[in-house]
Every structure is written in structure tokens, then in C-alpha cells.
N, CA, C and O atoms as a MOPAC input file, in Angstrom:
PM7 MOZYME 1SCF
protein

 N     66.65700 1   -33.05200 1   -51.95200 1
 C     66.26000 1   -32.07500 1   -51.10200 1
 C     65.61500 1   -30.94500 1   -51.66000 1
 O     66.04200 1   -30.26700 1   -52.59400 1
 N     64.49300 1   -30.77300 1   -50.99400 1
 C     63.64600 1   -29.42900 1   -51.46300 1
 C     64.58200 1   -28.12200 1   -51.08600 1
 O     65.25800 1   -28.05300 1   -50.05900 1
 N     64.50900 1   -27.18700 1   -52.01200 1
 C     65.18300 1   -25.83600 1   -51.77900 1
 C     64.06500 1   -24.90900 1   -51.28200 1
 O     62.93000 1   -24.96700 1   -51.75400 1
 N     64.43400 1   -24.02600 1   -50.28300 1
 C     63.45000 1   -22.96000 1   -49.79700 1
 C     62.98000 1   -22.18600 1   -50.95100 1
 O     63.60400 1   -22.18400 1   -52.01200 1
 N     61.80100 1   -21.47300 1   -50.75200 1
 C     61.28700 1   -20.47600 1   -51.68400 1
 C     62.18600 1   -19.24700 1   -51.61400 1
 O     62.23200 1   -18.52000 1   -50.62200 1
 N     62.89600 1   -19.05800 1   -52.72200 1
 C     63.67600 1   -17.79200 1   -52.50700 1
 C     62.90100 1   -16.68200 1   -53.39800 1
 O     62.43800 1   -16.95700 1   -54.50500 1
 N     62.81900 1   -15.56900 1   -52.88100 1
 C     62.05200 1   -14.38100 1   -53.60100 1
 C     62.97200 1   -13.17500 1   -53.09400 1
 O     63.74900 1   -13.18900 1   -52.13900 1
 N     62.68600 1   -12.12400 1   -53.97900 1
 C     63.32700 1   -10.95600 1   -53.67200 1
 C     62.94300 1   -10.34400 1   -52.45400 1
 O     61.73700 1   -10.32600 1   -52.20500 1
 N     63.87100 1    -9.75000 1   -51.50900 1
 C     63.52400 1    -9.07700 1   -50.31300 1
 C     63.29300 1    -7.66100 1   -50.63600 1
 O     63.27900 1    -7.27500 1   -51.80500 1
 N     63.09700 1    -6.80700 1   -49.54600 1
 C     62.81800 1    -5.49400 1   -49.75200 1
 C     63.95200 1    -4.66200 1   -50.34300 1
 O     63.74800 1    -3.52900 1   -50.77900 1
 N     65.18300 1    -5.26300 1   -50.34900 1
 C     66.47300 1    -4.70200 1   -50.81600 1
 C     66.62000 1    -5.07700 1   -52.24300 1
 O     67.42700 1    -4.49200 1   -52.96400 1
 N     65.79700 1    -6.12000 1   -52.70700 1
 C     65.93100 1    -6.55400 1   -54.13500 1
 C     66.86300 1    -7.93800 1   -53.96900 1
 O     66.92400 1    -8.67400 1   -54.95500 1
 N     67.53400 1    -8.28700 1   -52.85000 1
 C     68.17700 1    -9.40400 1   -52.89800 1
 C     67.41000 1   -10.66700 1   -52.51600 1
 O     66.34400 1   -10.51200 1   -51.92000 1
 N     67.82600 1   -11.86900 1   -52.78600 1
 C     67.16600 1   -13.02600 1   -52.53900 1
 C     66.73600 1   -13.15700 1   -51.13400 1
 O     67.49600 1   -12.75800 1   -50.25200 1
 N     65.64100 1   -13.65500 1   -50.84900 1
 C     65.30500 1   -13.69000 1   -49.37300 1
 C     64.39800 1   -15.06500 1   -49.18500 1
 O     63.94400 1   -15.61900 1   -50.18600 1
 N     64.15600 1   -15.58500 1   -47.87100 1
 C     63.55500 1   -16.85200 1   -47.61100 1
 C     62.47500 1   -16.27200 1   -46.49300 1
 O     62.73800 1   -15.35700 1   -45.71300 1
 N     61.36000 1   -16.89300 1   -46.55400 1
 C     60.27600 1   -16.55800 1   -45.66100 1
 C     60.67400 1   -16.45900 1   -44.14100 1
 O     60.07100 1   -15.67200 1   -43.41200 1
 N     61.73500 1   -17.29400 1   -43.64000 1
 C     62.19800 1   -17.08700 1   -42.37400 1
 C     62.87300 1   -15.95800 1   -42.16000 1
 O     62.79900 1   -15.46200 1   -41.03600 1
 N     63.52700 1   -15.42900 1   -43.00000 1
 C     64.25000 1   -14.13900 1   -42.75600 1
 C     63.33500 1   -12.98700 1   -42.84400 1
 O     63.55000 1   -11.95000 1   -42.21600 1
 N     62.35500 1   -13.15100 1   -43.58600 1
 C     61.36800 1   -12.07200 1   -43.95600 1
 C     60.70500 1   -11.93200 1   -42.54300 1
 O     60.59300 1   -10.84400 1   -41.97700 1
 N     60.24200 1   -13.21300 1   -41.97900 1
 C     59.47000 1   -13.28400 1   -40.67900 1
 C     60.51000 1   -12.45800 1   -39.56200 1
 O     60.04400 1   -11.54500 1   -38.87900 1
 N     61.74700 1   -12.80900 1   -39.46100 1
 C     62.61600 1   -12.37300 1   -38.59200 1
 C     62.71000 1   -10.89800 1   -38.60800 1
 O     62.68600 1   -10.20300 1   -37.59300 1
 N     62.82300 1   -10.43900 1   -39.87700 1
 C     62.84600 1    -8.85100 1   -40.08200 1
 C     61.59800 1    -8.25700 1   -39.47600 1
 O     61.75500 1    -7.34300 1   -38.66800 1
 N     60.50400 1    -8.62300 1   -39.73700 1
 C     59.22400 1    -8.18100 1   -39.50800 1
 C     59.13800 1    -8.18500 1   -37.91700 1
 O     58.65400 1    -7.20000 1   -37.36000 1
 N     59.54700 1    -9.15100 1   -37.25200 1
 C     59.50700 1    -9.20700 1   -35.75800 1
 C     60.41000 1    -8.29300 1   -35.03200 1
 O     60.14300 1    -7.82600 1   -33.92400 1
 N     61.71300 1    -8.00700 1   -35.83600 1
 C     62.62500 1    -7.15400 1   -35.30100 1
 C     62.21700 1    -5.89100 1   -35.54300 1
 O     62.40800 1    -5.12400 1   -34.60000 1
 N     61.68400 1    -5.40000 1   -36.56900 1
 C     61.00500 1    -4.04200 1   -36.88100 1
 C     60.04500 1    -3.77800 1   -35.83700 1
 O     59.99000 1    -2.65900 1   -35.32700 1
 N     59.21000 1    -4.80600 1   -35.44400 1
 C     58.05300 1    -4.51800 1   -34.57500 1
 C     58.48100 1    -4.51700 1   -33.02600 1
 O     57.76500 1    -4.09900 1   -32.11600 1
 N     59.64600 1    -5.00300 1   -32.89600 1
 C     60.36700 1    -4.94800 1   -31.61700 1
 C     59.67300 1    -5.99900 1   -30.81800 1
 O     59.34800 1    -5.76400 1   -29.65400 1
 N     59.41800 1    -7.20600 1   -31.41500 1
 C     58.85100 1    -8.40000 1   -30.83300 1
 C     59.88600 1    -9.34100 1   -30.41000 1
 O     60.81400 1    -9.61200 1   -31.17200 1
 N     59.78700 1    -9.87200 1   -29.21500 1
 C     60.89800 1   -10.92600 1   -28.92000 1
 C     60.62300 1   -12.33100 1   -29.30600 1
 O     59.51400 1   -12.84800 1   -29.17000 1
 N     61.66400 1   -12.93700 1   -29.79200 1
 C     61.49200 1   -14.30800 1   -30.37300 1
 C     62.82500 1   -15.10700 1   -29.99400 1
 O     63.87000 1   -14.55900 1   -29.64200 1
 N     62.63400 1   -16.47300 1   -30.11900 1
 C     63.59700 1   -17.20900 1   -29.99700 1
 C     63.66600 1   -18.31400 1   -31.04000 1
 O     62.58700 1   -18.77000 1   -31.41900 1
 N     64.79300 1   -18.80800 1   -31.55600 1
 C     64.89400 1   -19.90500 1   -32.58000 1
 C     65.21700 1   -21.17700 1   -31.96000 1
 O     65.96800 1   -21.22400 1   -30.98700 1
 N     64.69000 1   -22.20900 1   -32.47000 1
 C     64.99800 1   -23.52100 1   -32.07100 1
 C     64.81600 1   -24.59300 1   -33.21400 1
 O     64.00600 1   -24.41400 1   -34.12400 1
 N     65.59100 1   -25.69000 1   -33.12600 1
 C     65.40400 1   -26.63800 1   -34.22300 1
 C     65.41500 1   -28.05400 1   -33.57400 1
 O     66.41300 1   -28.64600 1   -33.16400 1
 N     64.02200 1   -28.52400 1   -33.55400 1
 C     63.68400 1   -29.79400 1   -32.83900 1
 C     63.29400 1   -30.85200 1   -33.95000 1
 O     63.28700 1   -32.05400 1   -33.68600 1
 N     62.97600 1   -30.37000 1   -35.18000 1
 C     62.70500 1   -31.31600 1   -36.23000 1
 C     63.75900 1   -30.94300 1   -37.35500 1
 O     64.12200 1   -29.77800 1   -37.52100 1
 N     64.22800 1   -31.99900 1   -38.11600 1
 C     65.15400 1   -31.85500 1   -39.13300 1
 C     64.62100 1   -30.89100 1   -40.31600 1
 O     65.41300 1   -30.21600 1   -40.97300 1
 N     63.45300 1   -30.87300 1   -40.50700 1
 C     62.87300 1   -30.25400 1   -41.65400 1
 C     62.37600 1   -28.84300 1   -41.33000 1
 O     61.99900 1   -28.17700 1   -42.29500 1
 N     62.31500 1   -28.24000 1   -40.00400 1
 C     61.88000 1   -26.97800 1   -39.76500 1
 C     62.77800 1   -26.16200 1   -38.81700 1
 O     63.71400 1   -26.73400 1   -38.25900 1
 N     62.56200 1   -24.96500 1   -38.62500 1
 C     63.16600 1   -24.06500 1   -37.64800 1
 C     61.93300 1   -23.55600 1   -36.99800 1
 O     60.99100 1   -23.18600 1   -37.69900 1
 N     61.87100 1   -23.50800 1   -35.53700 1
 C     60.92600 1   -23.16200 1   -34.74100 1
 C     61.24000 1   -21.66600 1   -34.35800 1
 O     62.26900 1   -21.33800 1   -33.76600 1
 N     60.22100 1   -20.76300 1   -34.76500 1
 C     60.36600 1   -19.33200 1   -34.16800 1
 C     59.38400 1   -19.22000 1   -33.16100 1
 O     58.20700 1   -19.24600 1   -33.52200 1
 N     59.69800 1   -19.08200 1   -31.76500 1
 C     58.74700 1   -18.91000 1   -30.78400 1
 C     58.72000 1   -17.35000 1   -30.44200 1
 O     59.78700 1   -16.78700 1   -30.20200 1
 N     57.65300 1   -16.72500 1   -30.42000 1
 C     57.26100 1   -15.49800 1   -30.34400 1
 C     56.54400 1   -15.27500 1   -28.96900 1
 O     55.58900 1   -15.97000 1   -28.62100 1
 N     56.99500 1   -14.39800 1   -28.31100 1
 C     56.37000 1   -14.09400 1   -26.85600 1
 C     55.85700 1   -12.74700 1   -26.88500 1
 O     56.62600 1   -11.81000 1   -27.10000 1
 N     54.59300 1   -12.56100 1   -26.68200 1
 C     53.93000 1   -11.23700 1   -26.56300 1
 C     53.02600 1   -11.41700 1   -25.21900 1
 O     52.81400 1   -12.52700 1   -24.72900 1
 N     52.51400 1   -10.19800 1   -24.67600 1
 C     51.85100 1   -10.32300 1   -23.45800 1
 C     50.60700 1   -11.15600 1   -23.62100 1
 O     49.73000 1   -10.77300 1   -24.39600 1
 N     50.49100 1   -12.16900 1   -23.00100 1
 C     49.32300 1   -13.05900 1   -22.85200 1
 C     49.20100 1   -14.16900 1   -24.04100 1
 O     48.26400 1   -14.95400 1   -24.18800 1
 N     50.32900 1   -14.05700 1   -24.83000 1
 C     50.42700 1   -15.24500 1   -25.85700 1
 C     51.87400 1   -15.82500 1   -26.05300 1
 O     52.87200 1   -15.13800 1   -25.83600 1
 N     51.92200 1   -16.94100 1   -26.41400 1
 C     53.16700 1   -17.52600 1   -27.02600 1
 C     52.59000 1   -18.16200 1   -28.40800 1
 O     51.54800 1   -18.81300 1   -28.48300 1
 N     53.42100 1   -17.86700 1   -29.43900 1
 C     53.08200 1   -18.25000 1   -30.73900 1
 C     54.37800 1   -19.01600 1   -31.24100 1
 O     55.53300 1   -18.61400 1   -31.10000 1
 N     53.98900 1   -20.15400 1   -31.83100 1
 C     55.05700 1   -21.12600 1   -32.31300 1
 C     54.85000 1   -21.17000 1   -33.82800 1
 O     53.72700 1   -21.45600 1   -34.24300 1
 N     55.89700 1   -20.89700 1   -34.73300 1
 C     55.86100 1   -20.73500 1   -36.13400 1
 C     56.90800 1   -21.80600 1   -36.50400 1
 O     58.09100 1   -21.54300 1   -36.28800 1
 N     56.57500 1   -22.96900 1   -37.03400 1
 C     57.37000 1   -23.59700 1   -37.85900 1
 C     57.64900 1   -23.28800 1   -39.28600 1
 O     56.75400 1   -23.26100 1   -40.13100 1
 N     58.89300 1   -23.05500 1   -39.54500 1
 C     59.25900 1   -22.51900 1   -40.88200 1
 C     59.83900 1   -23.74900 1   -41.52600 1
 O     60.68300 1   -24.41700 1   -40.92700 1
 N     59.37900 1   -24.09400 1   -42.82200 1
 C     59.91900 1   -25.34700 1   -43.39300 1
 C     60.82500 1   -24.89400 1   -44.49900 1
 O     60.85800 1   -23.72100 1   -44.87000 1
 N     61.59600 1   -25.89400 1   -45.04300 1
 C     62.53100 1   -25.48400 1   -46.09100 1
 C     61.81600 1   -24.86300 1   -47.23900 1
 O     62.34900 1   -23.89300 1   -47.77800 1
 N     60.74600 1   -25.27400 1   -47.65100 1
 C     59.95100 1   -24.93400 1   -48.81400 1
 C     59.56800 1   -23.36000 1   -48.65400 1
 O     59.29200 1   -22.71200 1   -49.66400 1
 N     59.55600 1   -22.81100 1   -47.48200 1
 C     59.02800 1   -21.56100 1   -47.07200 1
 C     57.77300 1   -21.48100 1   -46.51700 1
 O     57.27900 1   -20.39300 1   -46.22300 1
 N     57.11300 1   -22.71000 1   -46.31500 1
 C     55.65600 1   -22.60000 1   -45.73800 1
 C     55.72100 1   -22.66500 1   -44.33800 1
 O     56.64400 1   -23.24900 1   -43.77000 1
 N     54.72600 1   -22.05900 1   -43.69300 1
 C     54.64700 1   -22.13800 1   -42.22900 1
 C     53.54100 1   -22.68700 1   -41.67200 1
 O     52.46300 1   -22.64500 1   -42.26400 1
 N     53.69600 1   -23.30700 1   -40.37900 1
 C     52.65900 1   -23.81200 1   -39.59700 1
 C     52.67000 1   -23.08200 1   -38.15500 1
 O     53.69000 1   -23.00600 1   -37.47000 1
 N     51.52900 1   -22.60300 1   -37.80900 1
 C     51.43100 1   -21.64400 1   -36.62700 1
 C     50.61900 1   -22.29300 1   -35.44700 1
 O     49.49700 1   -22.71700 1   -35.72500 1
 N     51.02200 1   -22.39800 1   -34.31000 1
 C     50.35600 1   -22.61500 1   -33.23600 1
 C     50.31400 1   -21.40900 1   -32.21100 1
 O     51.33100 1   -20.74800 1   -32.00100 1
 N     49.15000 1   -21.14700 1   -31.59700 1
 C     48.94300 1   -20.04400 1   -30.74000 1
 C     48.41200 1   -20.46700 1   -29.36000 1
 O     47.45500 1   -21.23400 1   -29.24800 1
 N     48.99900 1   -19.99400 1   -28.42800 1
 C     48.64500 1   -20.37600 1   -27.02500 1
 C     48.40600 1   -19.01200 1   -26.31200 1
 O     49.32300 1   -18.19200 1   -26.27400 1
 N     47.15100 1   -18.74000 1   -25.72300 1
 C     46.82700 1   -17.69200 1   -24.87200 1
 C     46.53100 1   -18.05300 1   -23.61200 1
 O     45.94800 1   -19.10400 1   -23.34300 1
 N     46.95500 1   -17.11400 1   -22.66800 1
 C     46.79300 1   -17.30100 1   -21.29300 1
 C     46.68100 1   -15.84800 1   -20.54800 1
 O     46.82900 1   -14.80400 1   -21.18300 1
 N     46.43600 1   -15.87100 1   -19.29300 1
 C     46.18400 1   -14.64900 1   -18.54800 1
 C     47.62500 1   -13.97800 1   -17.89400 1
 O     47.81200 1   -12.86200 1   -17.41100 1
 N     48.46400 1   -15.01300 1   -18.06500 1
 C     49.81100 1   -14.65300 1   -17.39700 1
 C     49.79000 1   -14.40900 1   -15.83300 1
 O     50.70500 1   -13.84700 1   -15.23000 1
 N     48.54300 1   -14.93800 1   -15.20600 1
 C     48.59100 1   -14.87600 1   -13.77900 1
 C     49.65800 1   -15.94500 1   -13.17600 1
 O     49.96700 1   -16.98000 1   -13.76500 1
 N     50.13300 1   -15.57700 1   -12.02000 1
 C     51.02500 1   -16.55800 1   -11.30300 1
 C     50.19500 1   -17.71400 1   -10.73200 1
 O     49.34000 1   -17.44600 1    -9.88800 1
 N     50.39900 1   -19.08300 1   -11.16200 1
 C     49.55600 1   -20.13500 1   -10.70600 1
 C     50.36300 1   -21.03900 1    -9.79200 1
 O     49.90300 1   -22.15500 1    -9.54900 1
 N     51.45300 1   -20.68900 1    -9.29200 1
 C     52.26400 1   -21.48700 1    -8.39500 1
 C     53.68100 1   -21.02400 1    -8.26500 1
 O     54.12800 1   -20.02000 1    -8.82000 1
 N     54.35400 1   -21.83800 1    -7.48600 1
 C     55.83100 1   -21.60700 1    -7.25300 1
 C     56.55100 1   -22.80400 1    -7.48700 1
 O     56.17400 1   -23.57900 1    -8.36600 1
 N     57.64300 1   -23.05700 1    -6.72700 1
 C     58.54600 1   -24.37400 1    -7.09800 1
 C     57.67400 1   -25.51800 1    -6.75900 1
 O     57.98700 1   -26.58900 1    -7.28100 1
 N     56.73500 1   -25.50100 1    -6.05600 1
 C     56.05800 1   -26.77300 1    -5.82900 1
 C     55.26300 1   -27.03500 1    -7.11500 1
 O     54.95900 1   -28.20300 1    -7.35800 1
 N     54.90100 1   -26.07300 1    -7.95000 1
 C     54.20700 1   -26.56100 1    -9.31500 1
 C     55.21400 1   -26.96400 1   -10.13700 1
 O     54.92400 1   -27.87400 1   -10.91500 1
 N     56.44900 1   -26.47900 1   -10.17400 1
 C     57.52300 1   -26.93400 1   -10.96000 1
 C     57.80600 1   -28.48000 1   -10.68000 1
 O     57.95100 1   -29.32400 1   -11.56400 1
 N     57.85600 1   -28.68500 1    -9.47000 1
 C     58.12700 1   -30.07600 1    -8.92700 1
 C     56.91400 1   -31.05600 1    -9.40800 1
 O     57.16000 1   -32.18000 1    -9.84500 1
 N     55.76900 1   -30.61700 1    -9.31000 1
 C     54.70400 1   -31.52200 1    -9.79300 1
 C     54.66700 1   -31.63800 1   -11.19900 1
 O     54.34100 1   -32.71500 1   -11.69900 1
 N     54.96700 1   -30.64600 1   -11.91700 1
 C     55.06400 1   -31.00100 1   -13.31900 1
 C     56.21800 1   -31.87000 1   -13.78100 1
 O     56.09200 1   -32.68800 1   -14.69200 1
 N     57.29800 1   -31.67200 1   -13.14800 1
 C     58.47400 1   -32.64300 1   -13.25600 1
 C     58.12300 1   -33.92200 1   -13.08700 1
 O     58.23500 1   -34.70200 1   -14.03200 1
 N     57.62300 1   -34.35600 1   -11.80700 1
 C     57.04900 1   -35.62500 1   -11.51700 1
 C     56.07900 1   -36.14100 1   -12.41800 1
 O     56.23700 1   -37.27700 1   -12.86500 1
 N     54.99400 1   -35.38400 1   -12.77600 1
 C     54.10000 1   -35.81600 1   -13.79900 1
 C     54.97400 1   -36.28200 1   -15.09300 1
 O     54.91300 1   -37.45000 1   -15.47800 1
 N     55.69100 1   -35.43200 1   -15.66500 1
 C     56.50300 1   -35.86000 1   -16.97300 1
 C     57.34800 1   -36.94800 1   -16.71500 1
 O     57.52400 1   -37.79800 1   -17.58800 1
 N     57.96700 1   -37.03200 1   -15.47200 1
 C     58.90500 1   -38.34000 1   -15.36200 1
 C     58.03300 1   -39.56300 1   -15.27500 1
 O     58.44000 1   -40.62400 1   -15.74900 1
 N     56.81000 1   -39.47000 1   -14.67400 1
 C     56.05300 1   -40.56300 1   -14.52300 1
 C     55.38800 1   -41.16800 1   -15.93200 1
 O     54.78700 1   -42.24200 1   -15.96300 1
 N     55.58800 1   -40.32400 1   -17.06600 1
 C     55.04600 1   -40.69800 1   -18.35700 1
 C     56.22600 1   -41.63100 1   -19.16100 1
 O     55.99500 1   -42.41700 1   -20.08000 1
 N     57.41300 1   -41.35800 1   -18.62400 1
 C     58.65700 1   -42.12600 1   -19.26500 1
 C     58.79600 1   -43.37100 1   -18.76900 1
 O     59.71100 1   -44.09400 1   -19.16300 1

């Protein structure tokens, strides 16, 4: 099993890129959530006005980033949720 890249943090203690990222987001006051959908990564989902950013942080410390931009305009209501659910159910 690979070990994460451990490097000194700002306080001189060992750190990992995941913790470095979380500290930076918290310092900037940026909202994020954590998820684990793949065995080898932790997903950090960052939400800012007009964007959602997904950062997969791997055990070895490298990151892969996906960025989604939008207008944040309201595009529907419960009927749209139903349409999306029906579409996804039809794929299974």
C-alpha cells in the first residue's frame, strides 16, 4: 500500500496534502464537504458562488480537480426533480 506524501506543515509537524487543502479552505472561509466514493481517494467538494469544484485527493498526495460552472439561476421545481429521478431510474 502506498503511503501519502508527508511533509512538514506550517507548524513544522508532518502534514498531508488533504489536511493542507482543508486548512486553506477553512482559512479562506470556503464551504466544503468530504466524501469517500472510491477506495483510493477522499473527495473534497467545494462550493462557491457560481461553481462547484470536486477535488479527489489520493493516498500519495496528488489531486485531480473537476470544475463545474453555472449561473445559479433557478431552473425548475419539484417537477424537474421528478424528471431527473425518472431519467436516472430509466438508465438502471
